[in-house]
Backbone as CSV, one residue per row, in Angstrom:
resi,resn,N_x,N_y,N_z,CA_x,CA_y,CA_z,C_x,C_y,C_z
1,MET,-20.633,-18.267,0.235,-19.560,-17.683,1.015,-18.479,-17.096,0.125
2,ASP,-18.290,-17.684,-1.072,-17.286,-17.148,-1.986,-17.660,-15.756,-2.463
3,ASP,-18.952,-15.517,-2.645,-19.387,-14.188,-3.070,-19.060,-13.140,-2.016
4,LEU,-19.224,-13.486,-0.754,-18.912,-12.563,0.329,-17.412,-12.280,0.377
5,ASN,-16.594,-13.323,0.190,-15.140,-13.125,0.172,-14.729,-12.218,-0.982
6,ASP,-15.342,-12.410,-2.142,-15.035,-11.560,-3.296,-15.432,-10.116,-3.021
7,LEU,-16.569,-9.925,-2.368,-17.029,-8.577,-2.040,-16.060,-7.884,-1.090
8,VAL,-15.655,-8.577,-0.049,-14.743,-7.986,0.937,-13.375,-7.722,0.320
9,THR,-12.899,-8.618,-0.523,-11.621,-8.402,-1.199,-11.689,-7.188,-2.114
10,GLY,-12.786,-7.041,-2.832,-12.968,-5.867,-3.680,-13.050,-4.580,-2.873
11,MET,-13.721,-4.644,-1.729,-13.802,-3.463,-0.866,-12.423,-3.083,-0.334
12,ASN,-11.630,-4.071,0.047,-10.273,-3.793,0.527,-9.428,-3.142,-0.561
13,ALA,-9.523,-3.666,-1.781,-8.749,-3.106,-2.898,-9.186,-1.671,-3.180
14,THR,-10.480,-1.437,-3.174,-10.996,-0.096,-3.450,-10.598,0.889,-2.362
15,CYS,-10.732,0.486,-1.117,-10.378,1.383,-0.008,-8.888,1.713,-0.012
16,ALA,-8.050,0.730,-0.323,-6.609,0.997,-0.383,-6.286,1.955,-1.527
17,ALA,-6.950,1.798,-2.669,-6.708,2.703,-3.803,-7.175,4.115,-3.478
18,VAL,-8.309,4.247,-2.808,-8.820,5.571,-2.433,-7.901,6.225,-1.406
19,ALA,-7.411,5.439,-0.454,-6.452,5.985,0.519,-5.197,6.480,-0.193
20,GLY,-4.751,5.742,-1.203,-3.599,6.187,-1.990,-3.865,7.507,-2.691
21,LEU,-5.094,7.690,-3.179,-5.447,8.967,-3.822,-5.443,10.113,-2.820
22,PHE,-5.929,9.868,-1.608,-5.895,10.916,-0.587,-4.460,11.308,-0.259
23,PHE,-3.592,10.307,-0.084,-2.197,10.623,0.215,-1.519,11.315,-0.960
24,LEU,-1.900,11.003,-2.190,-1.372,11.705,-3.353,-1.779,13.181,-3.315
25,ARG,-3.021,13.436,-2.946,-3.479,14.821,-2.845,-2.688,15.573,-1.772
26,PHE,-2.478,14.937,-0.618,-1.700,15.587,0.440,-0.263,15.834,-0.011
27,TRP,0.317,14.897,-0.772,1.677,15.076,-1.272,1.734,16.258,-2.240
28,ARG,0.727,16.399,-3.097,0.719,17.517,-4.046,0.598,18.853,-3.325
29,GLN,-0.084,18.875,-2.189,-0.237,20.118,-1.438,1.018,20.470,-0.647
30,THR,1.715,19.462,-0.111,2.832,19.731,0.791,4.195,19.364,0.225
31,ALA,4.248,18.540,-0.803,5.502,18.032,-1.390,6.340,17.273,-0.356
32,ASP,5.670,16.641,0.611,6.339,15.850,1.642,6.473,14.407,1.149
33,ARG,7.684,13.873,1.213,7.934,12.511,0.733,7.139,11.460,1.495
34,LEU,6.806,11.751,2.747,6.030,10.800,3.539,4.713,10.481,2.856
35,PHE,4.028,11.496,2.364,2.741,11.281,1.718,2.893,10.529,0.392
36,ALA,3.946,10.817,-0.342,4.183,10.092,-1.597,4.463,8.610,-1.324
37,SER,5.217,8.332,-0.291,5.507,6.944,0.064,4.251,6.215,0.523
38,PHE,3.426,6.900,1.309,2.177,6.282,1.762,1.250,6.017,0.578
39,ALA,1.190,6.943,-0.370,0.348,6.737,-1.551,0.809,5.505,-2.328
40,ALA,2.115,5.398,-2.546,2.647,4.238,-3.270,2.379,2.945,-2.506
41,ALA,2.530,2.980,-1.188,2.302,1.775,-0.386,0.845,1.334,-0.460
42,PHE,-0.080,2.272,-0.393,-1.488,1.890,-0.449,-1.879,1.401,-1.834
43,TRP,-1.269,1.933,-2.875,-1.541,1.403,-4.218,-0.985,-0.013,-4.355
44,LEU,0.166,-0.276,-3.745,0.693,-1.640,-3.750,-0.244,-2.584,-2.997
45,LEU,-0.798,-2.108,-1.888,-1.759,-2.934,-1.159,-3.006,-3.193,-1.995
46,SER,-3.411,-2.208,-2.777,-4.552,-2.404,-3.662,-4.242,-3.467,-4.712
47,VAL,-3.043,-3.429,-5.266,-2.623,-4.445,-6.240,-2.606,-5.825,-5.581
48,HIS,-2.147,-5.870,-4.346,-2.133,-7.134,-3.600,-3.549,-7.697,-3.468
49,TRP,-4.503,-6.877,-3.079,-5.880,-7.343,-2.902,-6.499,-7.758,-4.238
50,ILE,-6.178,-7.028,-5.284,-6.689,-7.412,-6.608,-6.126,-8.765,-7.015
51,GLY,-4.834,-8.969,-6.777,-4.214,-10.257,-7.090,-4.831,-11.401,-6.310
52,LEU,-5.116,-11.165,-5.026,-5.750,-12.207,-4.229,-7.167,-12.494,-4.724
53,GLY,-7.855,-11.450,-5.163,-9.214,-11.646,-5.643,-9.285,-12.373,-6.973
54,LEU,-8.269,-12.232,-7.790,-8.286,-12.833,-9.115,-7.693,-14.238,-9.175
55,THR,-7.044,-14.679,-8.112,-6.454,-16.010,-8.109,-7.243,-16.925,-7.177
56,SER,-7.228,-18.193,-7.465,-7.933,-19.137,-6.603,-7.027,-19.520,-5.436
57,PRO,-7.618,-19.945,-4.322,-6.799,-20.335,-3.168,-5.856,-21.505,-3.456
58,GLN,-6.136,-22.290,-4.491,-5.278,-23.421,-4.818,-4.110,-23.035,-5.731
59,TYR,-4.050,-21.770,-6.149,-2.988,-21.318,-7.048,-1.641,-21.463,-6.346
60,GLU,-0.711,-22.129,-7.009,0.559,-22.506,-6.382,1.398,-21.304,-5.947
61,PHE,1.383,-20.236,-6.726,2.242,-19.094,-6.424,1.506,-17.977,-5.690
62,ARG,0.314,-18.250,-5.205,-0.458,-17.228,-4.505,0.276,-16.658,-3.281
63,PRO,1.001,-17.461,-2.499,1.740,-16.874,-1.368,2.750,-15.807,-1.791
64,LEU,3.208,-15.860,-3.038,4.144,-14.825,-3.503,3.482,-13.461,-3.569
65,LEU,2.160,-13.439,-3.668,1.452,-12.158,-3.670,1.646,-11.411,-2.351
66,TYR,1.911,-12.163,-1.291,2.137,-11.511,-0.009,3.461,-10.752,0.020
67,GLY,4.331,-11.011,-0.942,5.552,-10.210,-1.080,5.227,-8.762,-1.398
68,ILE,4.140,-8.541,-2.129,3.705,-7.170,-2.422,3.323,-6.466,-1.129
69,ARG,2.618,-7.183,-0.247,2.229,-6.610,1.038,3.471,-6.303,1.876
70,LEU,4.466,-7.177,1.814,5.712,-6.949,2.543,6.410,-5.692,2.041
71,VAL,6.489,-5.527,0.724,7.128,-4.331,0.155,6.374,-3.076,0.581
72,ALA,5.045,-3.126,0.576,4.250,-1.968,0.994,4.508,-1.631,2.459
73,SER,4.577,-2.640,3.304,4.839,-2.408,4.726,6.237,-1.838,4.945
74,LEU,7.206,-2.353,4.216,8.571,-1.826,4.340,8.668,-0.399,3.827
75,LEU,7.886,-0.079,2.802,7.852,1.288,2.282,7.289,2.251,3.318
76,ILE,6.237,1.847,3.997,5.666,2.682,5.065,6.673,2.852,6.198
77,LEU,7.321,1.757,6.597,8.315,1.830,7.663,9.479,2.741,7.287
78,ALA,9.971,2.622,6.070,11.080,3.471,5.617,10.664,4.939,5.572
79,ALA,9.434,5.214,5.172,8.959,6.601,5.126,8.870,7.198,6.519
80,ILE,8.415,6.410,7.485,8.317,6.910,8.863,9.705,7.154,9.437
81,ILE,10.619,6.238,9.190,11.994,6.421,9.681,12.624,7.649,9.033
82,ASP,12.421,7.815,7.721,12.974,8.971,7.013,12.392,10.276,7.563
83,LYS,11.105,10.287,7.863,10.456,11.499,8.369,10.971,11.865,9.761
84,ASN,11.271,10.875,10.585,11.679,11.122,11.964,13.186,11.199,12.155
85,ARG,13.918,11.062,11.062,15.374,11.149,11.142,15.777,12.572,11.532
86,VAL,16.771,12.686,12.370,17.233,13.993,12.822,18.036,14.634,11.695
87,LYS,17.645,15.849,11.324,18.372,16.599,10.301,19.579,17.259,10.964
88,ARG,20.754,17.034,10.398,21.974,17.620,10.957,22.262,18.946,10.274
89,SER,22.613,19.910,11.055,22.946,21.214,10.475,24.368,21.168,9.927
90,THR,24.656,21.995,8.919,25.960,21.986,8.274,26.895,23.018,8.893
91,SER,26.542,23.604,10.016,27.395,24.620,10.621,28.456,24.055,11.500
């Protein structure tokens, strides 16, 4: 069962990193901050999954790895709020 958990954790890390690459490509095409924020968030999620895969469940500070997931989620939320913020005209 541990082998299956390692496989799924590796797949999650890989998929998050690939999603980050797609958002990086979209950011390079459009220069929209939303895509740059999403790319950074997915790379953070990839780091989170790698950290979970490399540590044992008995590791004392393993719950701190979930702080990375929290930062990634807050980054996505901030990017969505920033994108939907009403732009005020200077006239």
